[in-house]
DSSP file (Angstrom, degrees, kcal/mol; ACC not computed):
  #  RESIDUE AA STRUCTURE BP1 BP2  ACC     N-H-->O    O-->H-N    N-H-->O    O-->H-N    TCO  KAPPA ALPHA  PHI   PSI    X-CA   Y-CA   Z-CA
    1    1 A M              0   0    0      0, 0.0     2,-0.2     0, 0.0     0, 0.0   0.000 360.0 360.0 360.0 133.6   -4.0  -13.8  -10.8
    2    2 A M        -     0   0    0      1,-0.1    74,-0.0    74,-0.0    95,-0.0  -0.527 360.0-109.6 -77.6 138.5   -1.1  -12.3   -8.8
    3    3 A A        -     0   0    0     -2,-0.2     2,-0.3    90,-0.1    73,-0.2  -0.316  42.5-170.1 -62.7 150.6   -1.7  -11.7   -5.1
    4    4 A K        -     0   0    0     70,-0.1    73,-2.4    89,-0.0     2,-0.4  -0.832  24.2 -98.7-138.0 174.0   -2.0   -8.0   -4.2
    5    5 A R  E     -a   77   0A   0     -2,-0.3     2,-0.4    71,-0.2    73,-0.2  -0.827  30.3-156.7-100.4 137.6   -2.1   -5.7   -1.3
    6    6 A I  E     -a   78   0A   0     71,-3.5    73,-2.2    -2,-0.4     2,-0.7  -0.907  13.2-133.8-111.7 137.5   -5.4   -4.3    0.0
    7    7 A Q  E     -a   79   0A   0     -2,-0.4    73,-0.2    71,-0.2     2,-0.1  -0.834  21.5-139.4 -92.5 120.4   -5.8   -1.1    2.0
    8    8 A M        -     0   0    0     71,-3.0     2,-0.3    -2,-0.7     3,-0.1  -0.452  26.2-179.7 -72.6 150.5   -8.0   -1.6    5.0
    9    9 A S      > -     0   0    0      3,-0.4     5,-0.5    -2,-0.1    71,-0.0  -0.992  36.5-145.3-152.7 144.1  -10.4    1.2    5.7
   10   10 A R  T   5S+     0   0    0     -2,-0.3    -1,-0.1     1,-0.1    -2,-0.0   0.717 105.4  45.8 -80.5 -21.1  -13.1    2.0    8.3
   11   11 A Q  T   5S+     0   0    0      1,-0.1    -1,-0.1    -3,-0.1    -3,-0.0   0.883 108.4  55.5 -86.8 -43.3  -15.1    3.9    5.6
   12   12 A H  T   5S-     0   0    0      1,-0.1     2,-2.7     3,-0.0    -3,-0.4  -0.762  88.0-122.1 -95.5 134.4  -14.9    1.4    2.7
   13   13 A P  T  >5 +     0   0    0      0, 0.0     4,-1.6     0, 0.0     3,-0.3  -0.373  45.6 162.7 -73.6  69.3  -16.1   -2.2    3.3
   14   14 A W  H  >< +     0   0    0     -2,-2.7     4,-1.4    -5,-0.5    -4,-0.1   0.849  69.4  55.1 -59.5 -36.6  -12.7   -3.7    2.3
   15   15 A R  H  4 S+     0   0    0     -3,-0.2    -1,-0.2     1,-0.2     6,-0.2   0.895 105.5  51.4 -67.5 -39.8  -13.5   -7.0    4.0
   16   16 A A  H  4 S+     0   0    0     -3,-0.3    -1,-0.2     1,-0.2    -2,-0.2   0.875 114.3  44.4 -63.6 -36.4  -16.7   -7.5    2.0
   17   17 A D  H  < S+     0   0    0     -4,-1.6    -1,-0.2     1,-0.2    -2,-0.2   0.714 127.2  29.8 -78.9 -21.0  -14.9   -6.8   -1.2
   18   18 A N    ><  +     0   0    0     -4,-1.4     3,-1.7    -5,-0.2    -1,-0.2  -0.503  66.8 163.0-137.9  64.4  -11.9   -9.0   -0.3
   19   19 A P  T 3  S+     0   0    0      0, 0.0    -1,-0.1     0, 0.0    -3,-0.1   0.731  77.5  48.5 -63.1 -22.8  -13.2  -11.8    2.0
   20   20 A D  T 3  S+     0   0    0      2,-0.1    56,-0.1    57,-0.0    -5,-0.1   0.427  82.2 119.8 -97.8   1.3  -10.1  -14.0    1.5
   21   21 A A    <   -     0   0    0     -3,-1.7     2,-0.5    -6,-0.2    56,-0.2  -0.363  60.2-132.1 -67.1 145.9   -7.5  -11.3    2.2
   22   22 A V  E     -b   77   0A   0     54,-2.9    56,-2.9    50,-0.1     2,-0.3  -0.873  16.7-126.7-100.8 127.1   -5.1  -12.0    5.1
   23   23 A R  E     +b   78   0A   0     -2,-0.5     7,-0.2    54,-0.2    56,-0.2  -0.557  30.3 173.1 -71.3 132.8   -4.6   -9.1    7.6
   24   24 A V        +     0   0    0     54,-3.1     8,-0.2    -2,-0.3    55,-0.1   0.012  31.9 129.6-128.3  25.7   -0.9   -8.3    8.0
   25   25 A D  S >  S-     0   0    0     53,-0.4     3,-2.0     6,-0.2     6,-0.4  -0.129  79.9 -84.6 -75.0 178.6   -1.2   -5.2   10.2
   26   26 A R  T 3  S+     0   0    0      1,-0.3     5,-0.1     5,-0.1    -1,-0.1   0.689 123.8  66.8 -60.7 -20.5    0.6   -4.7   13.4
   27   27 A N  T 3  S+     0   0    0      3,-0.1    -1,-0.3     2,-0.0     2,-0.2   0.367  97.0  66.8 -83.4   6.3   -2.1   -6.5   15.4
   28   28 A T  S X  S-     0   0    0     -3,-2.0     3,-1.5     1,-0.0    -4,-0.1  -0.731  97.0-104.3-119.6 170.4   -1.1   -9.8   13.7
   29   29 A K  T 3  S+     0   0    0      1,-0.3    -5,-0.1    -2,-0.2    -3,-0.1   0.669 120.4  58.7 -67.3 -14.3    1.9  -12.1   13.7
   30   30 A W  T 3  S+     0   0    0     -7,-0.2    -1,-0.3    -5,-0.2    -4,-0.1   0.475  82.0 122.6 -91.5  -3.8    2.8  -10.7   10.3
   31   31 A G    <   -     0   0    0     -3,-1.5    -6,-0.2    -6,-0.4    -5,-0.1  -0.140  69.3-110.2 -64.8 153.9    3.0   -7.0   11.5
   32   32 A N        -     0   0    0     -8,-0.2    -1,-0.1     1,-0.1    -6,-0.1  -0.744  20.6-159.2 -83.0 119.4    6.0   -4.8   11.1
   33   33 A P        +     0   0    0      0, 0.0     2,-0.7     0, 0.0    -1,-0.1   0.624  68.4  93.3 -75.4 -10.9    7.5   -4.2   14.6
   34   34 A F        -     0   0    0     12,-0.2     2,-0.4     4,-0.1    16,-0.1  -0.746  64.5-161.1 -89.2 114.2    9.3   -1.0   13.3
   35   35 A R    >>> -     0   0    0     -2,-0.7     4,-1.8     1,-0.0     3,-1.7  -0.772  21.9-114.0-100.1 136.0    7.1    2.0   14.0
   36   36 A V  B 345S+c   40   0B   0     -2,-0.4     5,-0.2     1,-0.3     7,-0.1  -0.474 105.3  16.6 -63.7 131.1    7.5    5.4   12.3
   37   37 A G  T 345S+     0   0    0      3,-3.5    -1,-0.3    -2,-0.2     4,-0.1   0.270 125.5  59.6  87.9 -11.9    8.6    7.9   14.9
   38   38 A V  T <45S-     0   0    0     -3,-1.7    -2,-0.2     2,-0.3    -1,-0.1   0.765 131.0 -10.7-109.6 -64.8    9.7    5.3   17.4
   39   39 A N  T  <5S+     0   0    0     -4,-1.8     2,-0.3     1,-0.1    -3,-0.2   0.163 131.2  52.8-124.8  18.4   12.4    3.1   15.8
   40   40 A A  B   < -c   36   0B   0     -5,-1.1    -3,-3.5     1,-0.1    -2,-0.3  -0.982  66.6-145.1-147.9 142.7   12.1    4.4   12.2
   41   41 A F  S    S-     0   0    0     -2,-0.3     2,-0.3    -5,-0.2    -5,-0.1   0.663  82.0  -2.2 -87.9 -13.8   12.3    7.9   10.9
   42   42 A N  S  > S-     0   0    0      1,-0.1     4,-2.1    -7,-0.0     5,-0.2  -0.964  81.6 -90.5-160.2 175.7    9.8    7.4    8.0
   43   43 A R  H  > S+     0   0    0     -2,-0.3     4,-2.2     1,-0.2     5,-0.2   0.894 122.4  52.0 -61.2 -42.7    7.6    4.7    6.4
   44   44 A A  H  > S+     0   0    0      1,-0.2     4,-2.6     2,-0.2    -1,-0.2   0.901 109.7  50.1 -62.2 -40.1   10.3    3.7    3.9
   45   45 A N  H  > S+     0   0    0      2,-0.2     4,-2.5     1,-0.2    -1,-0.2   0.895 108.9  51.8 -65.0 -40.0   12.9    3.3    6.7
   46   46 A A  H  X S+     0   0    0     -4,-2.1     4,-2.0     2,-0.2    -2,-0.2   0.902 111.8  46.7 -62.7 -40.8   10.4    1.1    8.7
   47   47 A V  H  X S+     0   0    0     -4,-2.2     4,-2.8     2,-0.2    -2,-0.2   0.909 111.2  51.6 -67.6 -42.3    9.9   -1.1    5.6
   48   48 A D  H  X S+     0   0    0     -4,-2.6     4,-2.6     1,-0.2    -2,-0.2   0.916 110.3  48.7 -60.0 -43.2   13.7   -1.3    5.0
   49   49 A Q  H  X S+     0   0    0     -4,-2.5     4,-2.3     2,-0.2    -1,-0.2   0.901 111.4  49.9 -64.3 -40.4   14.3   -2.3    8.6
   50   50 A F  H  X S+     0   0    0     -4,-2.0     4,-2.7     2,-0.2     5,-0.3   0.935 111.1  49.5 -61.8 -46.2   11.6   -5.0    8.3
   51   51 A R  H  X S+     0   0    0     -4,-2.8     4,-2.0     1,-0.2    -2,-0.2   0.931 111.1  49.0 -59.3 -47.2   13.1   -6.3    5.1
   52   52 A E  H  X S+     0   0    0     -4,-2.6     4,-0.6     1,-0.2    -1,-0.2   0.905 112.7  49.2 -59.0 -41.7   16.6   -6.4    6.6
   53   53 A M  H >< S+     0   0    0     -4,-2.3     3,-0.8     1,-0.2    -2,-0.2   0.952 116.1  38.8 -64.5 -51.0   15.2   -8.3    9.7
   54   54 A V  H 3< S+     0   0    0     -4,-2.7    -1,-0.2     1,-0.2    11,-0.2   0.712 116.0  51.3 -79.2 -18.5   13.3  -11.0    7.8
   55   55 A M  H 3< S+     0   0    0     -4,-2.0    -1,-0.2    -5,-0.3    -2,-0.2   0.470  80.1 122.5 -94.2  -1.7   15.8  -11.5    5.0
   56   56 A R  S << S-     0   0    0     -3,-0.8     5,-0.2    -4,-0.6    -3,-0.0  -0.370  70.8-111.4 -60.7 132.1   18.7  -12.0    7.5
   57   57 A P  S    S+     0   0    0      0, 0.0     2,-0.2     0, 0.0     3,-0.1  -0.315  71.6  78.9 -62.6 148.4   20.4  -15.4    7.0
   58   58 A G  S  > S-     0   0    0      1,-0.1     4,-1.6     2,-0.1     5,-0.1  -0.581  86.1 -79.8 133.8 165.9   19.8  -17.9    9.7
   59   59 A R  H  > S+     0   0    0     -2,-0.2     4,-2.1     1,-0.2     5,-0.2   0.871 115.0  59.5 -67.3 -40.1   17.4  -20.3   11.2
   60   60 A S  H  > S+     0   0    0      1,-0.2     4,-1.0     2,-0.2    -1,-0.2   0.929 117.2  30.5 -62.2 -45.6   15.2  -17.9   13.1
   61   61 A F  H  > S+     0   0    0     -5,-0.2     4,-2.7     2,-0.2    -1,-0.2   0.710 111.4  66.0 -87.7 -18.5   14.1  -15.9   10.1
   62   62 A G  H  X S+     0   0    0     -4,-1.6     4,-2.1     2,-0.2    -2,-0.2   0.905 103.7  48.3 -61.8 -40.5   14.4  -18.8    7.7
   63   63 A G  H  X S+     0   0    0     -4,-2.1     4,-2.1     2,-0.2    -2,-0.2   0.877 110.4  51.2 -65.3 -38.9   11.5  -20.4    9.6
   64   64 A F  H  X S+     0   0    0     -4,-1.0     4,-2.4    -5,-0.2    -2,-0.2   0.937 109.9  49.0 -63.7 -46.8    9.6  -17.1    9.4
   65   65 A R  H  X S+     0   0    0     -4,-2.7     4,-2.4     1,-0.2    -2,-0.2   0.900 110.7  50.6 -61.2 -40.1   10.1  -16.9    5.6
   66   66 A E  H  X S+     0   0    0     -4,-2.1     4,-2.4     1,-0.2    -1,-0.2   0.893 109.8  50.4 -64.7 -38.5    9.0  -20.5    5.2
   67   67 A Q  H  X S+     0   0    0     -4,-2.1     4,-3.1     2,-0.2     5,-0.4   0.888 108.4  52.6 -66.7 -38.2    5.9  -19.8    7.2
   68   68 A V  H  X S+     0   0    0     -4,-2.4     4,-2.8     2,-0.2     5,-0.5   0.941 110.9  47.5 -60.1 -46.6    5.1  -16.7    5.0
   69   69 A R  H  X S+     0   0    0     -4,-2.4     4,-0.9     1,-0.2    -2,-0.2   0.904 116.4  44.0 -61.4 -41.1    5.4  -18.9    1.9
   70   70 A T  H  < S+     0   0    0     -4,-2.4    -2,-0.2    -5,-0.2    -1,-0.2   0.934 125.0  30.2 -69.7 -46.8    3.2  -21.6    3.4
   71   71 A D  H  < S+     0   0    0     -4,-3.1    -2,-0.2    -5,-0.2    -3,-0.2   0.773 128.9  32.0 -88.0 -27.9    0.5  -19.3    4.9
   72   72 A L  H >< S+     0   0    0     -4,-2.8     3,-2.3    -5,-0.4    -3,-0.2   0.532  76.4 126.9-113.6  -7.2    0.5  -16.3    2.5
   73   73 A A  T 3< S+     0   0    0     -4,-0.9    24,-0.1    -5,-0.5     3,-0.1  -0.298  89.0   1.6 -57.2 128.6    1.4  -17.6   -0.9
   74   74 A G  T 3  S+     0   0    0      1,-0.2     2,-0.3    19,-0.2    -1,-0.3   0.455 105.7 121.6  76.2   0.5   -1.2  -16.6   -3.5
   75   75 A R    <   -     0   0    0     -3,-2.3    -1,-0.2   -72,-0.1     2,-0.2  -0.730  65.9-119.0 -98.7 144.6   -3.2  -14.6   -0.9
   76   76 A D        -     0   0    0     -2,-0.3   -54,-2.9   -73,-0.2     2,-0.4  -0.582  30.8-140.7 -73.2 144.5   -4.1  -10.9   -1.0
   77   77 A L  E     -ab   5  22A   0    -73,-2.4   -71,-3.5   -56,-0.2     2,-0.5  -0.926  11.5-155.8-115.7 133.9   -2.6   -9.1    2.0
   78   78 A A  E     +ab   6  23A   0    -56,-2.9   -54,-3.1    -2,-0.4   -53,-0.4  -0.911  24.5 145.0-114.9 131.0   -4.5   -6.3    3.9
   79   79 A C  E     -a    7   0A   0    -73,-2.2   -71,-3.0    -2,-0.5   -54,-0.0  -0.910  53.6-107.7-148.9 177.8   -3.0   -3.5    6.0
   80   80 A W  S    S+     0   0    0     -2,-0.3   -73,-0.1   -73,-0.2     3,-0.1   0.599  75.9 115.0 -87.0 -12.6   -3.7    0.1    6.8
   81   81 A C  S    S-     0   0    0    -75,-0.1    -2,-0.2     1,-0.1   -73,-0.1  -0.258  76.8-100.8 -63.8 142.8   -0.8    1.7    4.8
   82   82 A P    >   -     0   0    0      0, 0.0     3,-1.5     0, 0.0    -1,-0.1  -0.340  28.3-124.3 -59.9 144.7   -1.7    3.9    1.8
   83   83 A L  T 3  S+     0   0    0      1,-0.3     4,-0.1    -3,-0.1    -2,-0.1   0.765 107.8  54.7 -64.2 -26.3   -1.4    2.0   -1.5
   84   84 A D  T 3  S+     0   0    0      2,-0.1    -1,-0.3     0, 0.0    -3,-0.0   0.262  99.9  73.8 -94.7  13.4    1.0    4.6   -3.0
   85   85 A Q  S <  S-     0   0    0     -3,-1.5    -4,-0.0     1,-0.1     0, 0.0  -0.853  94.1 -83.0-123.7 160.0    3.5    4.4   -0.1
   86   86 A P        +     0   0    0      0, 0.0     2,-0.3     0, 0.0    -2,-0.1  -0.283  53.1 176.4 -58.2 144.1    6.2    1.9    1.0
   87   87 A R    >>  -     0   0    0     -6,-0.1     3,-1.2    -4,-0.1     4,-0.6  -0.995  41.6-128.3-153.6 147.2    4.7   -0.9    3.1
   88   88 A H  H 3> S+     0   0    0     -2,-0.3     4,-2.1     1,-0.3     3,-0.4   0.727 102.1  75.4 -70.0 -20.6    6.0   -4.1    4.7
   89   89 A A  H 3> S+     0   0    0      1,-0.2     4,-2.5     2,-0.2    -1,-0.3   0.827  89.9  58.6 -60.6 -30.0    3.2   -6.1    3.0
   90   90 A D  H <> S+     0   0    0     -3,-1.2     4,-2.2     2,-0.2    -1,-0.2   0.886 104.4  50.2 -65.3 -37.4    5.1   -5.8   -0.2
   91   91 A V  H  X S+     0   0    0     -4,-0.6     4,-2.2    -3,-0.4    -2,-0.2   0.926 110.7  49.4 -64.2 -44.5    8.1   -7.6    1.4
   92   92 A L  H  X S+     0   0    0     -4,-2.1     4,-3.1     1,-0.2    -2,-0.2   0.899 109.9  51.2 -61.9 -40.6    5.7  -10.3    2.6
   93   93 A L  H  X S+     0   0    0     -4,-2.5     4,-2.1     2,-0.2    -1,-0.2   0.904 108.2  52.2 -63.3 -40.8    4.3  -10.6   -0.9
   94   94 A E  H  < S+     0   0    0     -4,-2.2    -2,-0.2     2,-0.2    -1,-0.2   0.933 115.0  41.7 -59.5 -45.6    7.8  -11.0   -2.3
   95   95 A I  H >< S+     0   0    0     -4,-2.2     3,-1.7     1,-0.2    -2,-0.2   0.940 113.4  52.3 -67.0 -47.2    8.6  -13.7    0.1
   96   96 A A  H 3< S+     0   0    0     -4,-3.1    -1,-0.2     1,-0.3    -2,-0.2   0.836 115.2  41.2 -59.8 -34.7    5.2  -15.5   -0.2
   97   97 A N  T 3<        0   0    0     -4,-2.1    -1,-0.3    -5,-0.2    -2,-0.2   0.206 360.0 360.0-102.5  15.7    5.5  -15.6   -4.0
   98   98 A S    <         0   0    0     -3,-1.7    -1,-0.2    -5,-0.1    -2,-0.1   0.435 360.0 360.0 -95.0 360.0    9.2  -16.6   -4.2
């Protein structure tokens, strides 16, 4: 089964339904530092900036990508973003499963 993204919610008990999902929201080391309205003009732009940052060649992000593969491969990822909108968790899933 392919890992997927879970939308966290305060109304729906997402954790009970997905006990093994890894949180990747901004409060974790996996969070996207690019905020809409601060350093990105919309959600897609924030995701694009995150992708550019973590895919940049070099040792610093090479280590990050390796850690993503080690820690997140095969795991469902949980964040607050709506399922039908761009989200950095998709970038993490691409890396984790590459």
